[in-house]
C-alpha positions as CSV (number, residue, x, y, z in Angstrom):
1,M,26.6,45.9,0.4
2,T,24.9,44.1,3.2
3,N,25.6,40.4,3.5
4,L,22.5,38.6,2.2
5,T,23.0,35.5,4.3
6,S,23.1,37.4,7.6
7,T,20.1,39.4,6.4
8,F,18.0,36.3,5.8
9,V,19.1,34.8,9.1
10,R,18.0,37.9,10.9
11,L,14.8,37.9,8.9
12,K,14.0,34.3,10.0
13,L,14.7,35.3,13.7
14,S,12.4,38.3,13.2
15,L,9.6,36.1,11.8
16,L,9.9,33.8,14.8
17,R,9.9,36.7,17.2
18,N,7.1,38.6,15.7
19,G,5.0,35.4,15.4
20,L,5.4,34.9,19.2
21,R,4.3,38.5,19.8
22,Q,0.9,38.0,18.2
23,S,-0.8,36.3,21.2
24,A,-0.1,34.6,24.5
25,G,-1.6,31.4,23.2
26,R,0.8,31.3,20.3
27,R,3.7,31.9,22.6
28,A,2.5,29.1,24.9
29,A,2.1,26.7,21.9
30,F,5.5,27.5,20.6
31,V,7.2,27.0,24.0
32,A,5.3,23.8,24.6
33,S,6.1,22.4,21.2
34,A,9.8,23.3,21.6
35,V,10.0,21.7,25.0
36,V,8.3,18.5,23.8
37,A,10.4,18.3,20.6
38,L,13.7,18.8,22.5
39,L,12.6,16.3,25.2
40,V,11.8,13.7,22.6
41,A,15.1,14.4,20.8
42,A,17.0,14.0,24.1
43,L,15.3,10.8,24.9
44,Q,16.0,9.4,21.4
45,L,19.6,10.5,21.8
46,L,19.9,8.6,25.1
47,G,18.1,5.6,23.6
48,L,20.5,5.5,20.6
49,L,23.5,5.8,22.9
50,A,22.2,2.9,24.9
51,L,22.3,0.8,21.7
52,R,26.1,1.1,21.5
53,G,27.6,-2.4,21.2
54,H,24.3,-4.0,20.2
55,A,24.5,-6.3,17.2
56,H,21.9,-4.4,15.2
57,A,22.7,-0.9,16.3
58,D,23.9,0.0,12.8
59,A,20.5,-1.1,11.3
60,V,18.6,1.1,13.7
61,A,20.9,4.1,13.2
62,V,20.8,3.9,9.4
63,L,17.0,3.4,9.1
64,G,16.4,6.1,11.7
65,T,18.3,8.6,9.6
66,A,16.4,7.6,6.5
67,V,13.1,8.1,8.3
68,L,14.3,11.5,9.4
69,A,15.0,12.5,5.8
70,V,11.6,11.3,4.7
71,G,10.1,13.6,7.4
72,W,12.1,16.6,6.1
73,A,10.9,15.8,2.5
74,V,7.2,15.5,3.3
75,M,6.7,18.1,6.0
76,P,6.7,21.1,3.6
77,L,3.9,19.4,1.6
78,F,1.6,19.0,4.5
79,F,2.5,22.1,6.5
80,P,3.3,24.8,3.9
81,T,2.5,27.6,6.3
82,G,4.9,26.4,9.0
83,D,7.9,28.4,7.6
84,E,7.2,31.6,5.7
85,T,10.6,31.4,3.9
86,L,9.6,28.2,2.2
87,D,7.7,30.3,-0.4
88,P,10.4,32.1,-2.5
89,T,7.8,33.7,-4.7
90,R,7.5,36.4,-2.0
91,L,10.9,37.6,-3.1
92,V,10.2,37.8,-6.8
93,M,10.2,41.6,-6.9
94,L,13.6,41.8,-5.2
95,P,16.8,42.0,-7.3
96,L,18.3,38.7,-6.1
97,R,20.5,36.2,-7.9
98,P,19.9,32.5,-7.4
99,R,23.3,31.5,-6.0
100,P,23.4,34.0,-3.1
101,L,19.7,33.5,-2.6
102,V,20.3,29.7,-2.2
103,R,23.1,30.3,0.4
104,A,20.9,32.8,2.3
105,L,17.8,30.5,2.4
106,L,20.0,27.5,3.3
107,A,21.4,29.4,6.3
108,A,17.9,30.5,7.3
109,S,16.7,26.9,7.2
110,L,19.2,26.1,10.0
111,V,17.3,28.4,12.4
112,G,14.5,26.8,14.3
113,I,13.4,23.8,16.4
114,G,13.6,21.4,13.5
115,P,17.3,21.7,12.8
116,V,18.1,21.3,16.5
117,F,16.0,18.2,16.7
118,T,17.7,16.8,13.6
119,V,21.2,17.5,14.9
120,L,20.4,15.7,18.2
121,L,18.9,12.7,16.4
122,L,21.8,12.5,13.8
123,T,24.3,12.8,16.6
124,G,22.7,9.9,18.4
125,C,22.6,7.7,15.3
126,A,26.2,8.4,14.5
127,L,27.5,7.9,18.0
128,S,25.6,4.7,18.5
129,V,27.8,3.1,15.8
130,A,31.1,5.0,16.4
131,H,34.0,3.1,17.9
132,G,37.5,4.7,17.8
133,A,39.0,8.1,17.3
134,A,38.7,8.0,13.6
135,A,34.9,7.1,13.8
136,Y,34.3,10.0,16.2
137,A,36.1,12.4,13.8
138,V,33.9,11.1,10.9
139,T,30.8,11.6,13.1
140,V,31.2,15.4,13.0
141,V,31.3,15.3,9.2
142,A,28.5,12.8,9.0
143,V,26.2,14.9,11.2
144,L,26.9,18.1,9.1
145,L,26.4,16.2,5.8
146,G,23.2,14.6,7.1
147,L,21.8,17.9,8.1
148,L,22.8,19.5,4.8
149,V,21.0,16.7,2.8
150,C,17.9,17.0,5.0
151,V,17.6,20.8,4.6
152,A,18.4,20.8,0.9
153,L,15.9,18.0,0.3
154,A,13.2,20.0,2.1
155,R,14.0,23.1,0.2
156,A,14.1,21.4,-3.2
157,V,10.7,19.7,-2.6
158,A,9.1,23.0,-1.4
159,A,10.5,25.0,-4.3
160,A,9.3,22.3,-6.8
161,N,5.8,22.3,-5.4
162,V,5.4,25.9,-4.3
163,R,2.6,26.5,-6.8
164,L,0.8,23.5,-5.4
165,L,1.3,24.6,-1.8
166,T,-0.2,28.0,-2.4
167,S,-3.2,26.6,-4.3
168,R,-6.5,25.0,-3.3
169,K,-4.9,21.6,-3.7
170,G,-2.2,22.6,-1.3
171,R,-4.8,23.6,1.3
172,D,-6.3,20.1,0.7
173,L,-3.0,18.6,1.6
174,A,-2.8,20.6,4.8
175,V,-6.3,19.4,5.8
176,L,-5.3,15.8,5.1
177,S,-2.1,16.1,7.0
178,G,-3.7,14.8,10.2
179,L,-4.9,11.7,8.4
180,V,-1.4,11.0,7.0
181,I,0.1,11.3,10.5
182,A,-2.6,9.0,11.9
183,V,-2.0,6.4,9.2
184,G,1.8,6.7,9.7
185,A,1.4,6.2,13.4
186,Q,-0.6,3.0,12.8
187,L,2.2,1.8,10.5
188,V,4.9,2.6,13.0
189,N,2.9,0.9,15.8
190,F,2.4,-2.2,13.6
191,G,6.1,-2.2,12.7
192,A,7.1,-1.8,16.4
193,Q,4.9,-4.7,17.4
194,R,6.4,-6.9,14.7
195,L,10.0,-6.0,15.7
196,G,9.1,-6.6,19.4
197,S,8.1,-10.1,18.6
198,A,10.6,-11.0,15.9
199,G,13.6,-8.9,17.0
200,L,15.8,-6.2,15.4
201,G,17.4,-8.8,13.1
202,Q,14.6,-8.2,10.5
203,L,16.0,-4.7,9.9
204,G,19.3,-6.1,8.5
205,P,18.3,-6.6,4.8
206,A,16.7,-3.2,4.6
207,S,19.6,-1.4,6.3
208,D,22.1,-3.0,3.9
209,V,20.3,-1.2,1.0
210,V,19.5,2.1,2.8
211,R,23.1,2.6,4.1
212,W,23.9,3.6,0.5
213,L,21.1,6.2,0.3
214,P,21.9,9.7,1.6
215,P,21.7,11.0,4.2
216,A,21.8,7.5,5.8
217,S,25.0,6.8,3.9
218,A,26.7,9.5,6.0
219,V,25.8,7.5,9.2
220,G,26.8,4.3,7.4
221,A,30.2,5.8,6.8
222,V,30.7,6.1,10.6
223,W,29.9,2.4,10.9
224,S,32.3,1.5,8.1
225,V,35.1,3.4,9.7
226,S,34.4,1.6,13.0
227,E,34.7,-1.6,11.1
228,G,38.0,-0.5,9.4
229,S,36.5,-0.1,5.9
230,Y,38.0,3.3,5.2
231,G,37.4,3.1,1.4
232,V,33.8,2.2,1.8
233,A,33.4,5.0,4.3
234,A,35.0,7.5,1.9
235,G,32.6,6.4,-0.9
236,Q,29.5,6.8,1.4
237,L,30.6,10.3,2.4
238,L,31.3,11.3,-1.1
239,L,27.8,10.0,-2.1
240,S,26.2,12.1,0.5
241,L,28.2,15.1,-0.6
242,A,27.3,14.5,-4.2
243,V,23.6,14.1,-3.5
244,S,23.5,17.3,-1.4
245,A,25.2,19.2,-4.2
246,L,22.6,17.8,-6.7
247,L,19.7,18.8,-4.5
248,I,21.1,22.3,-4.1
249,A,21.5,22.5,-7.9
250,V,17.9,21.3,-8.4
251,W,16.7,23.8,-5.8
252,A,18.6,26.7,-7.5
253,R,17.1,25.7,-10.9
254,S,13.6,25.7,-9.4
255,L,14.3,29.1,-7.8
256,T,15.4,30.5,-11.2
257,R,12.2,29.2,-12.8
258,L,10.0,30.6,-10.1
259,M,11.6,34.0,-10.3
260,T,11.4,34.3,-14.0
261,A,8.4,32.3,-15.2
262,P,4.9,33.9,-15.3
263,D,2.3,32.9,-12.8
264,G,-0.4,30.6,-14.0
265,S,-3.0,33.2,-12.9
266,T,-1.8,35.6,-15.6
267,L,-2.1,33.2,-18.4
268,Q,-5.2,32.8,-20.5
269,A,-7.8,30.5,-19.0
270,A,-8.4,27.2,-20.6
271,D,-11.2,26.7,-23.1
272,A,-14.5,26.2,-21.2
273,G,-15.5,23.4,-23.5
274,T,-12.3,21.5,-22.5
275,R,-13.1,21.9,-18.9
276,D,-16.6,20.5,-19.2
277,R,-15.5,17.2,-20.8
278,S,-15.0,15.5,-17.5
279,S,-18.3,16.8,-16.3
280,A,-20.0,15.5,-19.4
281,G,-18.3,12.1,-19.0
282,L,-19.4,11.8,-15.4
283,G,-22.9,12.9,-16.2
284,R,-23.3,10.2,-18.8
285,L,-22.6,7.5,-16.2
286,L,-25.3,8.8,-13.8
287,P,-29.1,8.6,-13.9
288,G,-31.0,11.3,-15.7
289,G,-33.1,14.0,-14.1
290,R,-32.7,15.5,-10.6
291,T,-31.2,12.3,-9.2
292,G,-28.2,12.4,-11.5
293,T,-27.7,16.1,-10.9
294,V,-27.7,15.7,-7.1
295,M,-25.4,12.7,-7.3
296,E,-22.9,14.6,-9.5
297,R,-23.0,17.6,-7.1
298,A,-22.4,15.4,-4.1
299,L,-19.5,13.6,-5.8
300,R,-17.9,16.9,-6.7
301,Y,-18.2,18.1,-3.0
302,I,-16.3,14.9,-2.0
303,W,-13.6,15.6,-4.6
304,R,-13.3,19.4,-4.3
305,D,-14.3,20.6,-0.8
306,P,-11.3,20.2,1.5
307,K,-13.2,19.3,4.7
308,T,-15.6,17.0,3.0
309,K,-12.6,15.3,1.3
310,A,-10.8,15.0,4.6
311,A,-13.8,13.4,6.3
312,W,-14.2,10.9,3.5
313,V,-10.5,9.9,3.3
314,T,-10.4,9.6,7.1
315,S,-13.4,7.3,7.1
316,L,-12.0,5.2,4.2
317,A,-8.6,4.9,5.9
318,I,-9.9,4.0,9.3
319,G,-12.5,1.6,7.9
320,L,-9.6,-0.3,6.2
321,I,-6.8,0.0,8.7
322,V,-8.6,-1.2,11.8
323,P,-9.9,-4.6,10.5
324,V,-6.9,-5.3,8.2
325,F,-4.2,-4.5,10.7
326,N,-5.9,-6.5,13.4
327,A,-6.3,-9.4,11.0
328,V,-2.6,-9.2,10.1
329,Q,-1.6,-9.2,13.7
330,G,-3.8,-12.3,14.3
331,T,-6.0,-10.5,16.9
332,G,-8.9,-9.4,14.8
333,S,-12.3,-10.8,13.9
334,V,-14.0,-10.8,10.5
335,Y,-16.8,-8.8,12.2
336,F,-14.4,-5.8,12.4
337,A,-15.1,-5.4,8.7
338,C,-18.5,-3.9,9.5
339,L,-16.5,-0.8,10.7
340,A,-16.0,0.2,7.1
341,A,-19.8,0.4,6.5
342,G,-20.2,2.2,9.8
343,M,-17.5,4.8,9.1
344,L,-18.8,5.6,5.7
345,G,-22.4,5.7,6.8
346,I,-21.5,8.6,9.1
347,Q,-21.0,10.7,5.9
348,M,-24.8,10.7,5.5
349,Y,-25.2,12.8,8.6
350,N,-25.5,16.5,8.3
351,Q,-25.9,16.4,4.5
352,F,-26.9,20.0,4.2
353,G,-24.2,21.3,6.4
354,Q,-21.6,20.9,3.7
355,D,-23.7,23.3,1.5
356,T,-23.3,26.1,4.0
357,S,-25.1,29.3,3.0
358,A,-25.3,28.0,-0.6
359,F,-28.1,25.7,0.6
360,W,-30.5,28.5,-0.4
361,M,-30.1,27.4,-4.0
362,V,-31.0,23.8,-3.1
363,A,-34.0,25.1,-1.0
364,L,-35.3,27.0,-4.0
365,T,-35.7,23.7,-5.9
366,I,-37.7,22.0,-3.1
367,S,-41.4,22.8,-3.1
368,S,-42.8,19.5,-1.9
369,P,-41.9,16.4,0.0
370,R,-41.5,14.7,-3.3
371,D,-38.7,17.1,-4.3
372,A,-37.1,16.6,-0.9
373,Y,-37.2,12.9,-1.3
374,A,-35.5,13.2,-4.7
375,E,-32.8,15.4,-3.2
376,L,-32.1,13.0,-0.3
377,R,-32.2,10.0,-2.6
378,G,-29.6,11.4,-4.9
379,R,-27.3,12.2,-2.0
380,A,-27.8,8.7,-0.6
381,L,-27.1,7.1,-4.0
382,A,-23.9,9.1,-4.4
383,L,-22.7,7.8,-1.0
384,L,-23.7,4.2,-2.0
385,L,-21.7,4.5,-5.2
386,I,-18.5,4.6,-3.1
387,T,-19.6,2.8,0.1
388,L,-21.1,-0.4,-1.3
389,P,-18.0,-1.6,-3.2
390,Y,-15.6,-0.3,-0.5
391,A,-17.4,-2.1,2.3
392,A,-17.5,-5.3,0.2
393,L,-13.8,-5.0,-0.6
394,V,-12.8,-4.5,3.1
395,T,-14.9,-7.5,4.1
396,V,-13.3,-9.7,1.4
397,V,-9.8,-8.6,2.3
398,T,-10.4,-9.1,6.1
399,T,-11.9,-12.5,5.4
400,A,-9.0,-13.6,3.2
401,L,-6.4,-12.5,5.8
402,L,-8.2,-14.5,8.5
403,G,-9.1,-17.4,6.2
404,D,-12.7,-17.4,7.6
405,W,-14.5,-17.6,4.2
406,A,-17.6,-19.3,5.8
407,R,-18.5,-16.1,7.5
408,L,-18.2,-13.9,4.4
409,P,-21.9,-13.9,3.5
410,E,-22.9,-13.2,7.1
411,V,-20.6,-10.2,7.5
412,L,-21.6,-8.8,4.2
413,G,-25.2,-9.0,5.2
414,L,-24.5,-7.3,8.5
415,S,-22.6,-4.6,6.7
416,F,-25.4,-3.9,4.3
417,A,-28.0,-3.8,7.0
418,L,-25.8,-1.4,9.1
419,L,-25.2,0.8,6.1
420,G,-28.9,1.0,5.3
421,A,-29.7,1.9,8.9
422,M,-27.1,4.7,8.9
423,L,-28.4,6.1,5.7
424,A,-31.9,6.2,7.1
425,T,-31.0,7.8,10.4
426,G,-28.5,10.2,8.6
427,A,-31.3,11.5,6.3
428,W,-33.6,12.1,9.3
429,T,-30.9,13.8,11.5
430,S,-29.8,15.9,8.5
431,A,-33.3,17.5,8.5
432,R,-33.8,17.6,12.2
433,F,-30.4,18.5,13.6
434,P,-28.4,20.4,10.8
435,Y,-25.4,22.4,11.8
436,S,-22.8,24.6,10.0
437,I,-19.3,23.5,8.9
438,P,-17.0,26.5,8.9
439,Q,-15.0,26.9,5.7
440,E,-12.0,28.4,7.3
441,G,-9.9,27.0,10.2
442,H,-9.8,23.5,11.6
443,R,-13.2,23.6,13.3
444,N,-15.8,21.2,11.9
445,V,-18.7,22.7,13.8
446,A,-19.7,26.3,14.1
447,A,-19.6,28.0,17.5
448,G,-22.6,27.2,19.6
449,Q,-23.7,24.2,17.5
450,A,-21.5,21.4,19.1
451,G,-24.6,20.0,20.9
452,L,-26.4,19.7,17.6
453,A,-23.4,17.8,16.1
454,W,-23.3,15.4,19.1
455,I,-27.0,14.7,18.9
456,S,-26.9,14.2,15.2
457,I,-24.0,11.9,15.0
458,F,-24.1,9.9,18.2
459,G,-27.9,9.8,18.5
460,G,-28.1,8.7,14.9
461,M,-25.5,6.0,15.5
462,V,-27.4,4.6,18.5
463,A,-30.6,4.7,16.5
464,A,-28.9,2.9,13.6
465,A,-27.7,0.2,15.9
466,L,-31.2,-0.3,17.2
467,L,-32.5,-0.5,13.7
468,C,-30.0,-3.3,13.0
469,A,-31.1,-5.3,16.0
470,P,-33.3,-7.7,14.0
471,V,-30.5,-8.7,11.7
472,I,-28.0,-8.9,14.6
473,A,-30.5,-11.1,16.5
474,L,-30.9,-13.4,13.6
475,A,-27.1,-13.7,13.2
476,V,-26.7,-14.5,16.9
477,A,-29.5,-17.1,16.8
478,L,-28.0,-18.8,13.8
479,N,-24.5,-19.0,15.4
480,V,-25.7,-20.3,18.7
481,S,-28.3,-22.8,17.5
482,A,-27.3,-26.4,16.6
483,G,-26.8,-26.6,12.8
484,G,-27.3,-22.9,12.4
485,D,-24.0,-22.4,10.7
486,A,-25.3,-24.0,7.6
487,W,-27.8,-21.2,7.2
488,T,-25.7,-18.2,8.0
489,W,-25.5,-17.5,4.2
490,L,-29.1,-16.3,4.4
491,L,-27.9,-13.2,6.2
492,L,-26.5,-11.9,3.0
493,P,-29.8,-11.5,1.1
494,V,-31.7,-10.7,4.3
495,G,-29.2,-8.0,5.2
496,A,-29.3,-6.5,1.7
497,V,-33.1,-6.5,1.5
498,Y,-33.4,-5.2,5.1
499,G,-30.9,-2.4,4.5
500,T,-32.6,-1.4,1.3
501,A,-36.0,-1.3,3.0
502,V,-34.8,0.7,6.0
503,T,-33.1,3.2,3.7
504,L,-36.2,3.8,1.6
505,A,-38.3,4.1,4.8
506,G,-35.9,6.6,6.3
507,L,-35.8,8.7,3.2
508,R,-39.6,8.7,3.1
509,L,-39.8,9.8,6.7
510,A,-37.1,12.5,6.3
511,A,-38.5,14.0,3.1
512,P,-41.6,15.7,4.6
513,R,-39.6,17.1,7.6
514,T,-37.0,18.4,5.2
515,A,-39.5,20.2,3.0
516,A,-41.2,21.7,6.1
517,R,-38.0,22.9,7.7
518,L,-36.1,24.6,4.8
519,P,-35.9,28.0,6.5
520,E,-34.6,26.5,9.8
521,I,-32.1,24.3,7.9
522,L,-30.8,27.3,5.9
523,T,-30.4,29.3,9.1
524,A,-28.5,26.5,10.9
525,V,-26.1,25.7,8.1
526,S,-25.3,29.4,7.4
527,K,-23.8,30.2,10.7
528,G,-20.2,29.1,9.9
């Protein structure tokens, strides 16, 4: 009988080799990513070795190992198609037992750029705290245990969530992966700045806890041996070994369940009446008639369509991260809170593009400018349902962090005026410069329509800024005039009224153009 482990290793190598044969672009991307990954790993290895003898080298090594393990745990959730062997359901029809299958998949997991990167980083973490022959000997065991825990953790997470990863929600996670990376980069940047100003000593309390959590405990064992605490080191190594065995057992149990349990698609569908309860509950909270129907449809697009959801979550995150992080670092301004209204106002642009070819159903319900106005008004109200409270929340949080409460009414008024201007210009550009959003792939604009997208978004943003000029001019006048600070609170009602008036005027102007250009809009949004 052919050895299953060697078969799976050869299978993994074949998958990598055949993937590179698909196109020259894919080969170039793989080589470039491999070179970059290995270069980064080598630089990190050198950096960790340079920390040898530093008072806080153990804290950096332990926490670095923990961050590496977190990366192994979450990567399968956001990049489920990165490794075809992560989906064991493809092997359901083969007569395989869980135990040999676990060994084979575990060995296959050690093939690739990721394991090499991990070994280099773990080696650097362990060597940075190793002092003495005994510590160097334990380093070999620590690196192997750390790699085993990371791989077993990734496999256990992937097996437990394989149904999710192959569903629509899993594709949503893949679309949102870029946002998670961007937010994580901001957090890392913020932490690096704090450490640069306060020193590595702040890592001490966290590392004291993390050094007992595998796989960081394996690197912690190297430090313990260097300090002469052989009993503590033995306990940390045993803890890593026990957790790796536990993860493998959980993984094997998940494999058994996946190989024997029926797929959800073969089970009887849920009762339709049960499915409609959430819809009925949402409908009761919205206005009646066409307005409520359009609002509910728009909200469902936000929740269900992967690209619409990604755009919204990105805007929500950036609108919060930029003002709040700058305020925490002491370099921000309360006016940065207006970014939240600006980022969310962008969602009004290209309203019909998210409908794609299904816009014909919407077009059939529009026979006059009045119908077009009701359609645009419902979409704008759905956006306001999220944007208004969120913009107010970001403004209050930013103001609280900076302690500049006197400017809260002023900034809220500016945010409301900006939001109204963007809703107005968004409605007009949606009718004048519509473009298609492809449903497949990572492109957000159909081929040949990039110019329309640039005109729609950036032209609309410039027009919105010009529309806000009166309110901005009033804010500047009040701030530079003597005694004007006492009247800046007027900007809140002025901005709210002005934003409302501009929004209504923009919808009124966009409605006739929308009703007159229905065939052109349908053609433009159906190209993706």
